[in-house]
DRENZAKOL-803165 format. One record per residue (C-alpha): residue number from 1; x, y, z; residue in one letter. Coordinates in nm, 4 decimals. Example, Ala and Ser with C-alpha at 12.3 -4.5 7.8 and 13.67 -1.06 7.14 Angstrom:
2
<bavo resi="1" px="1.2300" py="-0.4500" pz="0.7800" resn="a"/>
<bavo resi="2" px="1.3670" py="-0.1060" pz="0.7140" resn="s"/>
! end
This chain:
113
<bavo resi="1" px="-15.6865" py="-1.8576" pz="-7.2052" resn="m"/>
<bavo resi="2" px="-15.9472" py="-1.7811" pz="-7.4655" resn="k"/>
<bavo resi="3" px="-15.6184" py="-1.7198" pz="-7.7133" resn="s"/>
<bavo resi="4" px="-15.4605" py="-2.0213" pz="-7.6668" resn="l"/>
<bavo resi="5" px="-15.8056" py="-2.1759" pz="-7.7409" resn="l"/>
<bavo resi="6" px="-15.8390" py="-1.9669" pz="-8.0548" resn="k"/>
<bavo resi="7" px="-15.5160" py="-2.1020" pz="-8.1424" resn="i"/>
<bavo resi="8" px="-15.5926" py="-2.4754" pz="-8.0564" resn="l"/>
<bavo resi="9" px="-15.8726" py="-2.4301" pz="-8.3196" resn="a"/>
<bavo resi="10" px="-15.6744" py="-2.3888" pz="-8.6204" resn="f"/>
<bavo resi="11" px="-15.3994" py="-2.6239" pz="-8.4961" resn="i"/>
<bavo resi="12" px="-15.5631" py="-2.9304" pz="-8.7172" resn="p"/>
<bavo resi="13" px="-15.5681" py="-2.6869" pz="-9.0388" resn="l"/>
<bavo resi="14" px="-15.1750" py="-2.5969" pz="-8.9861" resn="g"/>
<bavo resi="15" px="-15.1043" py="-2.9176" pz="-8.9615" resn="i"/>
<bavo resi="16" px="-15.2797" py="-3.0313" pz="-9.2521" resn="e"/>
<bavo resi="17" px="-15.1150" py="-2.7949" pz="-9.4753" resn="l"/>
<bavo resi="18" px="-14.7631" py="-2.8484" pz="-9.3528" resn="l"/>
<bavo resi="19" px="-14.8404" py="-3.2128" pz="-9.4635" resn="l"/>
<bavo resi="20" px="-14.9595" py="-3.0628" pz="-9.8415" resn="l"/>
<bavo resi="21" px="-14.6520" py="-2.8562" pz="-9.8541" resn="l"/>
<bavo resi="22" px="-14.4408" py="-3.1167" pz="-9.7426" resn="a"/>
<bavo resi="23" px="-14.5809" py="-3.3857" pz="-10.0013" resn="i"/>
<bavo resi="24" px="-14.7104" py="-3.1563" pz="-10.2825" resn="h"/>
<bavo resi="25" px="-14.4663" py="-3.2722" pz="-10.5531" resn="s"/>
<bavo resi="26" px="-14.5357" py="-3.6474" pz="-10.4577" resn="k"/>
<bavo resi="27" px="-14.9236" py="-3.6186" pz="-10.4721" resn="v"/>
<bavo resi="28" px="-15.1210" py="-3.7334" pz="-10.7469" resn="a"/>
<bavo resi="29" px="-15.4340" py="-3.5820" pz="-10.9151" resn="g"/>
<bavo resi="30" px="-15.6749" py="-3.7872" pz="-10.7152" resn="m"/>
<bavo resi="31" px="-15.5098" py="-3.6842" pz="-10.3172" resn="i"/>
<bavo resi="32" px="-15.5862" py="-3.3410" pz="-10.4228" resn="w"/>
<bavo resi="33" px="-15.9618" py="-3.4103" pz="-10.4886" resn="m"/>
<bavo resi="34" px="-15.9702" py="-3.5283" pz="-10.1353" resn="i"/>
<bavo resi="35" px="-15.7387" py="-3.2927" pz="-9.9474" resn="h"/>
<bavo resi="36" px="-15.8463" py="-2.9904" pz="-10.0718" resn="i"/>
<bavo resi="37" px="-16.2118" py="-3.0710" pz="-9.9258" resn="p"/>
<bavo resi="38" px="-16.0516" py="-3.1424" pz="-9.6029" resn="i"/>
<bavo resi="39" px="-15.8372" py="-2.8296" pz="-9.5965" resn="t"/>
<bavo resi="40" px="-16.1684" py="-2.6223" pz="-9.6300" resn="i"/>
<bavo resi="41" px="-16.3829" py="-2.8260" pz="-9.3508" resn="l"/>
<bavo resi="42" px="-16.1100" py="-2.7453" pz="-9.1137" resn="l"/>
<bavo resi="43" px="-16.1104" py="-2.3707" pz="-9.1724" resn="g"/>
<bavo resi="44" px="-16.4924" py="-2.3201" pz="-9.1624" resn="i"/>
<bavo resi="45" px="-16.4589" py="-2.5627" pz="-8.8337" resn="v"/>
<bavo resi="46" px="-16.1779" py="-2.3744" pz="-8.6764" resn="g"/>
<bavo resi="47" px="-16.3545" py="-2.0126" pz="-8.7868" resn="m"/>
<bavo resi="48" px="-16.6844" py="-2.1254" pz="-8.6400" resn="g"/>
<bavo resi="49" px="-16.5378" py="-2.2505" pz="-8.2941" resn="i"/>
<bavo resi="50" px="-16.3373" py="-1.8729" pz="-8.2684" resn="v"/>
<bavo resi="51" px="-16.6561" py="-1.6672" pz="-8.4139" resn="s"/>
<bavo resi="52" px="-16.8916" py="-1.5280" pz="-8.1464" resn="k"/>
<bavo resi="53" px="-17.2201" py="-1.5373" pz="-8.4262" resn="k"/>
<bavo resi="54" px="-17.4047" py="-1.8366" pz="-8.4045" resn="k"/>
<bavo resi="55" px="-17.4692" py="-1.8841" pz="-8.7820" resn="y"/>
<bavo resi="56" px="-17.1284" py="-1.9113" pz="-8.8382" resn="i"/>
<bavo resi="57" px="-17.0862" py="-2.1591" pz="-8.5119" resn="q"/>
<bavo resi="58" px="-17.3838" py="-2.3782" pz="-8.6623" resn="r"/>
<bavo resi="59" px="-17.2183" py="-2.4073" pz="-9.0352" resn="s"/>
<bavo resi="60" px="-16.8822" py="-2.4885" pz="-8.8293" resn="g"/>
<bavo resi="61" px="-17.0395" py="-2.7531" pz="-8.6043" resn="f"/>
<bavo resi="62" px="-17.2153" py="-2.9025" pz="-8.9556" resn="g"/>
<bavo resi="63" px="-16.8660" py="-2.8925" pz="-9.1347" resn="a"/>
<bavo resi="64" px="-16.7447" py="-3.0949" pz="-8.8442" resn="l"/>
<bavo resi="65" px="-16.9957" py="-3.3627" pz="-8.8890" resn="i"/>
<bavo resi="66" px="-16.9234" py="-3.3450" pz="-9.2415" resn="v"/>
<bavo resi="67" px="-16.5820" py="-3.3799" pz="-9.2085" resn="l"/>
<bavo resi="68" px="-16.5814" py="-3.6634" pz="-8.9493" resn="t"/>
<bavo resi="69" px="-16.8602" py="-3.8352" pz="-9.2077" resn="v"/>
<bavo resi="70" px="-16.6350" py="-3.7994" pz="-9.4653" resn="l"/>
<bavo resi="71" px="-16.2972" py="-3.9501" pz="-9.3015" resn="l"/>
<bavo resi="72" px="-16.4985" py="-4.2483" pz="-9.2156" resn="c"/>
<bavo resi="73" px="-16.5531" py="-4.2871" pz="-9.5172" resn="i"/>
<bavo resi="74" px="-16.2253" py="-4.2527" pz="-9.6137" resn="i"/>
<bavo resi="75" px="-16.1353" py="-4.4827" pz="-9.3921" resn="g"/>
<bavo resi="76" px="-16.3480" py="-4.8247" pz="-9.5128" resn="y"/>
<bavo resi="77" px="-16.1317" py="-4.7692" pz="-9.8465" resn="y"/>
<bavo resi="78" px="-15.7537" py="-4.6705" pz="-9.6259" resn="d"/>
<bavo resi="79" px="-15.4811" py="-4.8961" pz="-9.6888" resn="y"/>
<bavo resi="80" px="-15.4320" py="-4.9201" pz="-9.3162" resn="v"/>
<bavo resi="81" px="-15.7644" py="-5.0180" pz="-9.2757" resn="k"/>
<bavo resi="82" px="-16.0084" py="-4.7680" pz="-9.0565" resn="w"/>
<bavo resi="83" px="-15.7255" py="-4.5626" pz="-8.9998" resn="f"/>
<bavo resi="84" px="-15.8826" py="-4.2167" pz="-9.1318" resn="s"/>
<bavo resi="85" px="-16.1858" py="-4.2916" pz="-8.9494" resn="s"/>
<bavo resi="86" px="-16.0082" py="-4.3321" pz="-8.5982" resn="i"/>
<bavo resi="87" px="-15.8666" py="-3.9704" pz="-8.7122" resn="v"/>
<bavo resi="88" px="-16.1795" py="-3.8450" pz="-8.7819" resn="g"/>
<bavo resi="89" px="-16.3269" py="-3.9341" pz="-8.4563" resn="i"/>
<bavo resi="90" px="-15.9970" py="-3.7822" pz="-8.2805" resn="v"/>
<bavo resi="91" px="-16.0587" py="-3.4862" pz="-8.4576" resn="i"/>
<bavo resi="92" px="-16.3922" py="-3.4621" pz="-8.3723" resn="f"/>
<bavo resi="93" px="-16.4015" py="-3.5128" pz="-8.0298" resn="m"/>
<bavo resi="94" px="-16.0710" py="-3.2569" pz="-8.0526" resn="y"/>
<bavo resi="95" px="-16.2776" py="-3.0016" pz="-8.1789" resn="y"/>
<bavo resi="96" px="-16.5927" py="-3.0730" pz="-7.9517" resn="v"/>
<bavo resi="97" px="-16.3511" py="-3.0180" pz="-7.6170" resn="i"/>
<bavo resi="98" px="-16.2013" py="-2.7392" pz="-7.7630" resn="i"/>
<bavo resi="99" px="-16.5980" py="-2.5876" pz="-7.8144" resn="s"/>
<bavo resi="100" px="-16.6902" py="-2.6823" pz="-7.4676" resn="i"/>
<bavo resi="101" px="-16.3786" py="-2.4787" pz="-7.3036" resn="l"/>
<bavo resi="102" px="-16.4230" py="-2.1707" pz="-7.5015" resn="m"/>
<bavo resi="103" px="-16.8229" py="-2.2045" pz="-7.3385" resn="k"/>
<bavo resi="104" px="-16.6767" py="-2.2222" pz="-7.0189" resn="k"/>
<bavo resi="105" px="-16.4351" py="-1.9748" pz="-7.0590" resn="t"/>
<bavo resi="106" px="-16.6958" py="-1.7073" pz="-7.1826" resn="k"/>
<bavo resi="107" px="-16.9497" py="-1.7967" pz="-6.8804" resn="n"/>
<bavo resi="108" px="-16.6326" py="-1.7543" pz="-6.6578" resn="s"/>
<bavo resi="109" px="-16.5688" py="-1.4102" pz="-6.8194" resn="i"/>
<bavo resi="110" px="-16.9540" py="-1.3021" pz="-6.7974" resn="r"/>
<bavo resi="111" px="-16.9579" py="-1.4112" pz="-6.4044" resn="l"/>
<bavo resi="112" px="-16.6075" py="-1.2102" pz="-6.3319" resn="n"/>
<bavo resi="113" px="-16.7559" py="-0.9291" pz="-6.4506" resn="e"/>
! end
């Protein structure tokens, strides 16, 4: 169960990298300035969820908040108004659910020992 949650923590990063790979020839300079930080933030959030160190977990949660705020700001300027904001909120809820499940499985493993 825990290894499945570790894989789930990096799925948004994988999707972001696949999308960048698919559209890399069509993407202009301004898009790269937005998607490179988003990719870095997704990597930090994923590492924060799977890590056992408190410092890395807190930096991952901070990166999740920064990512959500960034996507909400981008959503104001989207062609489809607020689409990125909705994506940011969904990503936030996704990671919160995964982190809660990681803590539950961690506690259940302790109880079984």
